[in-house]
Biotite code that builds the C-alpha atoms (Angstrom):
import biotite.structure as struc

atoms = struc.array([
    struc.Atom([23.937, -64.917, 0.597], chain_id="A", res_id=1, res_name="MET", atom_name="CA", element="C"),
    struc.Atom([20.133, -65.210, 0.759], chain_id="A", res_id=2, res_name="LYS", atom_name="CA", element="C"),
    struc.Atom([19.908, -65.184, -3.028], chain_id="A", res_id=3, res_name="LEU", atom_name="CA", element="C"),
    struc.Atom([22.367, -68.040, -3.487], chain_id="A", res_id=4, res_name="LYS", atom_name="CA", element="C"),
    struc.Atom([20.725, -70.085, -0.755], chain_id="A", res_id=5, res_name="ARG", atom_name="CA", element="C"),
    struc.Atom([17.240, -69.577, -2.203], chain_id="A", res_id=6, res_name="LEU", atom_name="CA", element="C"),
    struc.Atom([18.467, -70.369, -5.721], chain_id="A", res_id=7, res_name="SER", atom_name="CA", element="C"),
    struc.Atom([20.069, -73.546, -4.470], chain_id="A", res_id=8, res_name="PHE", atom_name="CA", element="C"),
    struc.Atom([16.948, -74.634, -2.599], chain_id="A", res_id=9, res_name="ILE", atom_name="CA", element="C"),
    struc.Atom([14.680, -73.969, -5.586], chain_id="A", res_id=10, res_name="ILE", atom_name="CA", element="C"),
    struc.Atom([16.990, -75.840, -7.928], chain_id="A", res_id=11, res_name="GLY", atom_name="CA", element="C"),
    struc.Atom([17.341, -78.702, -5.500], chain_id="A", res_id=12, res_name="LEU", atom_name="CA", element="C"),
    struc.Atom([13.586, -79.012, -4.983], chain_id="A", res_id=13, res_name="ALA", atom_name="CA", element="C"),
    struc.Atom([12.798, -78.994, -8.698], chain_id="A", res_id=14, res_name="ILE", atom_name="CA", element="C"),
    struc.Atom([15.596, -81.421, -9.437], chain_id="A", res_id=15, res_name="GLY", atom_name="CA", element="C"),
    struc.Atom([14.593, -83.762, -6.663], chain_id="A", res_id=16, res_name="TYR", atom_name="CA", element="C"),
    struc.Atom([10.927, -83.977, -7.582], chain_id="A", res_id=17, res_name="VAL", atom_name="CA", element="C"),
    struc.Atom([11.465, -84.398, -11.286], chain_id="A", res_id=18, res_name="LEU", atom_name="CA", element="C"),
    struc.Atom([14.609, -86.478, -10.936], chain_id="A", res_id=19, res_name="GLY", atom_name="CA", element="C"),
    struc.Atom([13.071, -88.918, -8.504], chain_id="A", res_id=20, res_name="ALA", atom_name="CA", element="C"),
    struc.Atom([10.552, -89.843, -11.172], chain_id="A", res_id=21, res_name="LYS", atom_name="CA", element="C"),
    struc.Atom([13.046, -90.133, -14.024], chain_id="A", res_id=22, res_name="ALA", atom_name="CA", element="C"),
    struc.Atom([16.030, -91.923, -12.493], chain_id="A", res_id=23, res_name="GLY", atom_name="CA", element="C"),
    struc.Atom([19.488, -90.817, -11.414], chain_id="A", res_id=24, res_name="ARG", atom_name="CA", element="C"),
    struc.Atom([20.893, -89.844, -14.827], chain_id="A", res_id=25, res_name="GLU", atom_name="CA", element="C"),
    struc.Atom([17.915, -87.679, -15.703], chain_id="A", res_id=26, res_name="ARG", atom_name="CA", element="C"),
    struc.Atom([17.955, -86.267, -12.169], chain_id="A", res_id=27, res_name="TYR", atom_name="CA", element="C"),
    struc.Atom([21.521, -85.037, -12.672], chain_id="A", res_id=28, res_name="GLU", atom_name="CA", element="C"),
    struc.Atom([20.592, -83.457, -16.009], chain_id="A", res_id=29, res_name="GLN", atom_name="CA", element="C"),
    struc.Atom([17.620, -81.666, -14.446], chain_id="A", res_id=30, res_name="ILE", atom_name="CA", element="C"),
    struc.Atom([19.653, -80.570, -11.425], chain_id="A", res_id=31, res_name="ARG", atom_name="CA", element="C"),
    struc.Atom([22.341, -79.028, -13.621], chain_id="A", res_id=32, res_name="LYS", atom_name="CA", element="C"),
    struc.Atom([19.748, -77.315, -15.815], chain_id="A", res_id=33, res_name="PHE", atom_name="CA", element="C"),
    struc.Atom([17.897, -75.931, -12.775], chain_id="A", res_id=34, res_name="ALA", atom_name="CA", element="C"),
    struc.Atom([21.200, -74.633, -11.410], chain_id="A", res_id=35, res_name="GLY", atom_name="CA", element="C"),
    struc.Atom([21.930, -72.819, -14.672], chain_id="A", res_id=36, res_name="ARG", atom_name="CA", element="C"),
    struc.Atom([18.428, -71.352, -14.770], chain_id="A", res_id=37, res_name="VAL", atom_name="CA", element="C"),
    struc.Atom([18.714, -70.167, -11.164], chain_id="A", res_id=38, res_name="ALA", atom_name="CA", element="C"),
    struc.Atom([21.895, -68.285, -12.075], chain_id="A", res_id=39, res_name="GLU", atom_name="CA", element="C"),
    struc.Atom([20.300, -66.254, -14.890], chain_id="A", res_id=40, res_name="THR", atom_name="CA", element="C"),
    struc.Atom([19.644, -62.552, -14.418], chain_id="A", res_id=41, res_name="ASP", atom_name="CA", element="C"),
    struc.Atom([15.900, -63.099, -14.802], chain_id="A", res_id=42, res_name="THR", atom_name="CA", element="C"),
    struc.Atom([15.825, -65.764, -12.089], chain_id="A", res_id=43, res_name="ALA", atom_name="CA", element="C"),
    struc.Atom([17.949, -63.605, -9.809], chain_id="A", res_id=44, res_name="ARG", atom_name="CA", element="C"),
    struc.Atom([15.588, -60.669, -10.282], chain_id="A", res_id=45, res_name="GLN", atom_name="CA", element="C"),
    struc.Atom([12.576, -62.870, -9.561], chain_id="A", res_id=46, res_name="LEU", atom_name="CA", element="C"),
    struc.Atom([14.249, -64.266, -6.471], chain_id="A", res_id=47, res_name="ILE", atom_name="CA", element="C"),
    struc.Atom([15.152, -60.777, -5.248], chain_id="A", res_id=48, res_name="GLU", atom_name="CA", element="C"),
    struc.Atom([11.616, -59.518, -5.850], chain_id="A", res_id=49, res_name="LYS", atom_name="CA", element="C"),
    struc.Atom([10.173, -62.584, -4.155], chain_id="A", res_id=50, res_name="GLY", atom_name="CA", element="C"),
    struc.Atom([12.438, -62.051, -1.189], chain_id="A", res_id=51, res_name="SER", atom_name="CA", element="C"),
    struc.Atom([11.412, -58.393, -0.955], chain_id="A", res_id=52, res_name="ALA", atom_name="CA", element="C"),
    struc.Atom([7.727, -59.338, -1.127], chain_id="A", res_id=53, res_name="VAL", atom_name="CA", element="C"),
    struc.Atom([8.246, -61.952, 1.588], chain_id="A", res_id=54, res_name="ALA", atom_name="CA", element="C"),
    struc.Atom([10.032, -59.404, 3.787], chain_id="A", res_id=55, res_name="ASP", atom_name="CA", element="C"),
    struc.Atom([7.182, -56.911, 3.332], chain_id="A", res_id=56, res_name="LEU", atom_name="CA", element="C"),
    struc.Atom([4.630, -59.626, 4.049], chain_id="A", res_id=57, res_name="GLY", atom_name="CA", element="C"),
    struc.Atom([6.447, -60.610, 7.227], chain_id="A", res_id=58, res_name="ALA", atom_name="CA", element="C"),
    struc.Atom([6.604, -56.992, 8.378], chain_id="A", res_id=59, res_name="ALA", atom_name="CA", element="C"),
    struc.Atom([2.891, -56.532, 7.679], chain_id="A", res_id=60, res_name="ARG", atom_name="CA", element="C"),
    struc.Atom([2.025, -59.774, 9.472], chain_id="A", res_id=61, res_name="ALA", atom_name="CA", element="C"),
    struc.Atom([4.020, -58.629, 12.483], chain_id="A", res_id=62, res_name="LYS", atom_name="CA", element="C"),
    struc.Atom([2.142, -55.327, 12.479], chain_id="A", res_id=63, res_name="GLN", atom_name="CA", element="C"),
    struc.Atom([-1.265, -57.029, 12.218], chain_id="A", res_id=64, res_name="VAL", atom_name="CA", element="C"),
    struc.Atom([-0.442, -59.440, 15.032], chain_id="A", res_id=65, res_name="VAL", atom_name="CA", element="C"),
    struc.Atom([0.840, -56.608, 17.208], chain_id="A", res_id=66, res_name="SER", atom_name="CA", element="C"),
    struc.Atom([-2.320, -54.570, 16.617], chain_id="A", res_id=67, res_name="GLU", atom_name="CA", element="C"),
    struc.Atom([-4.479, -57.624, 17.334], chain_id="A", res_id=68, res_name="GLY", atom_name="CA", element="C"),
    struc.Atom([-2.625, -58.326, 20.561], chain_id="A", res_id=69, res_name="MET", atom_name="CA", element="C"),
    struc.Atom([-3.049, -54.712, 21.642], chain_id="A", res_id=70, res_name="SER", atom_name="CA", element="C"),
    struc.Atom([-6.781, -54.812, 20.894], chain_id="A", res_id=71, res_name="THR", atom_name="CA", element="C"),
    struc.Atom([-7.154, -58.111, 22.747], chain_id="A", res_id=72, res_name="ALA", atom_name="CA", element="C"),
    struc.Atom([-5.262, -56.728, 25.738], chain_id="A", res_id=73, res_name="ALA", atom_name="CA", element="C"),
    struc.Atom([-7.510, -53.651, 25.803], chain_id="A", res_id=74, res_name="ASP", atom_name="CA", element="C"),
    struc.Atom([-10.638, -55.818, 25.754], chain_id="A", res_id=75, res_name="LYS", atom_name="CA", element="C"),
    struc.Atom([-9.322, -58.018, 28.557], chain_id="A", res_id=76, res_name="ILE", atom_name="CA", element="C"),
    struc.Atom([-8.507, -54.920, 30.628], chain_id="A", res_id=77, res_name="ARG", atom_name="CA", element="C"),
    struc.Atom([-12.014, -53.551, 30.060], chain_id="A", res_id=78, res_name="GLU", atom_name="CA", element="C"),
    struc.Atom([-13.626, -56.811, 31.198], chain_id="A", res_id=79, res_name="LYS", atom_name="CA", element="C"),
    struc.Atom([-11.430, -57.228, 34.259], chain_id="A", res_id=80, res_name="THR", atom_name="CA", element="C"),
    struc.Atom([-11.805, -53.605, 35.361], chain_id="A", res_id=81, res_name="GLU", atom_name="CA", element="C"),
    struc.Atom([-15.546, -53.439, 34.788], chain_id="A", res_id=82, res_name="GLY", atom_name="CA", element="C"),
])
């Protein structure tokens, strides 16, 4: 589900930007081409890898924020207790 949604969004964004500059007929051509490209095995693999990288990045960001919050809480405790 994620893969199809991301493919659609990428195709839509590319088609919109390029199509808006070229007129409606060219927009439709670009949109259809982008849709076909997004359905290729290569594009699917790139999208899957990108999604995995984003998931790892989000997990790492959550960890960093959690550690930072813990450190900040410890420092606040030290100042209020001392």
